[in-house]
C-alpha positions in Angstrom: -92.2 46.0 175.8 -92.1 49.8 175.0 -88.8 51.2 175.9 -89.0 54.3 175.1 -90.9 55.1 177.5 -88.5 53.1 180.4 -85.0 54.9 179.3 -83.9 57.9 179.1 -81.4 58.9 176.3 -78.0 60.4 178.2 -76.0 62.5 176.4 -72.7 59.6 176.2 -74.7 57.8 173.3 -75.8 55.5 176.4 -78.9 54.8 178.0 -79.8 55.6 181.3 -82.8 54.3 183.4 -85.4 55.9 184.4 -87.1 55.9 188.5 -88.3 52.5 188.7 -87.1 51.6 184.6 -85.9 48.9 183.1 -84.8 47.1 180.4 -84.1 43.4 178.9 -81.1 42.5 177.2 -80.8 39.1 175.4 -77.5 37.3 175.3 -77.1 35.8 171.4 -74.3 34.3 171.2 -73.8 32.9 175.0 -76.0 32.0 178.3 -75.4 32.1 181.3 -75.8 28.9 183.5 -75.9 27.8 186.6 -72.6 26.1 187.4 -72.8 25.3 190.7 -70.2 27.1 192.3 -69.7 30.5 193.6 -67.9 32.0 191.7 -69.4 35.7 189.6 -71.6 34.8 186.6 -72.4 38.2 185.7 -70.6 41.9 186.3 -72.4 45.1 186.4 -70.2 48.7 186.3 -71.5 51.4 187.8 -70.9 54.1 185.0 -73.1 57.0 186.8 -71.6 60.1 189.0 -74.2 57.9 191.6 -74.6 55.0 193.1 -77.6 53.6 193.0 -79.0 49.7 193.3 -80.6 47.6 190.3 -82.7 44.5 190.7 -81.4 41.8 188.1 -83.9 39.1 186.9 -83.0 36.2 184.6 -85.4 34.0 182.2 -85.6 31.4 179.6 -88.5 32.8 178.5 -89.1 35.9 179.1 -92.1 35.3 181.0 -90.8 33.3 183.7 -88.3 35.8 186.4 -85.9 34.4 188.7 -84.4 37.4 191.3 -80.8 36.7 191.2 -79.7 40.3 193.0 -79.8 44.0 193.4 -76.3 45.6 192.6 -74.9 47.7 196.2 -71.9 49.3 194.5 -69.9 51.0 191.4 -68.7 47.5 190.4 -71.4 44.4 191.4 -71.1 40.5 191.4 -73.8 38.9 190.9 -73.6 34.5 191.1 -76.7 32.9 189.9 -76.3 29.8 192.0 -77.0 30.9 194.9 -80.8 31.8 193.4 -81.7 29.0 192.0 -82.6 25.9 194.6 -82.1 23.2 191.8 -79.5 23.0 189.5 -79.6 20.9 186.1 -76.5 20.7 184.3 -79.2 21.8 180.9 -80.6 25.0 182.0 -79.6 27.7 180.9 -81.1 31.5 180.2 -80.3 34.1 178.0 -82.1 37.4 178.8 -81.9 39.4 182.0 -83.8 42.1 182.8 -83.0 45.2 184.9 -84.8 46.8 186.5 -84.0 50.8 188.9 -85.0 50.8 191.9 -87.1 53.1 193.0 -86.8 56.3 194.9 -83.5 56.7 195.6 -81.1 59.6 195.5 -83.6 63.3 194.1 -85.6 62.5 191.7 -84.8 66.5 191.1 -81.3 65.6 190.6 -79.2 66.6 187.0 -77.6 63.6 187.5 -79.6 60.7 185.2 -80.3 57.4 186.7 -78.9 54.2 186.0 -76.4 54.5 183.1 -76.3 51.6 180.2 
């Protein structure tokens, strides 16, 4: 993935997703599992001044992705169980793709898009 074309450097040391941009993150010392409960598995914190939505997908192999939700506020929680029809205790996901929902707010704003 050419992340430089997808992300905009942020003066705070973070990264901002461009309009419709995405980033894939990998969990290297833990994994996501469908635990059969309604408790959140992922929590997202909006760092920018303008709250914008992102779509969250998870993958086991980087090729097949399952959409598990869209963030809706400055703090959003995602439960992956409701998006996986058959829960298998051996299944785990180590990749998450975070994609900015296109055309939110003003594209001419001086404020960055979703900050990571």
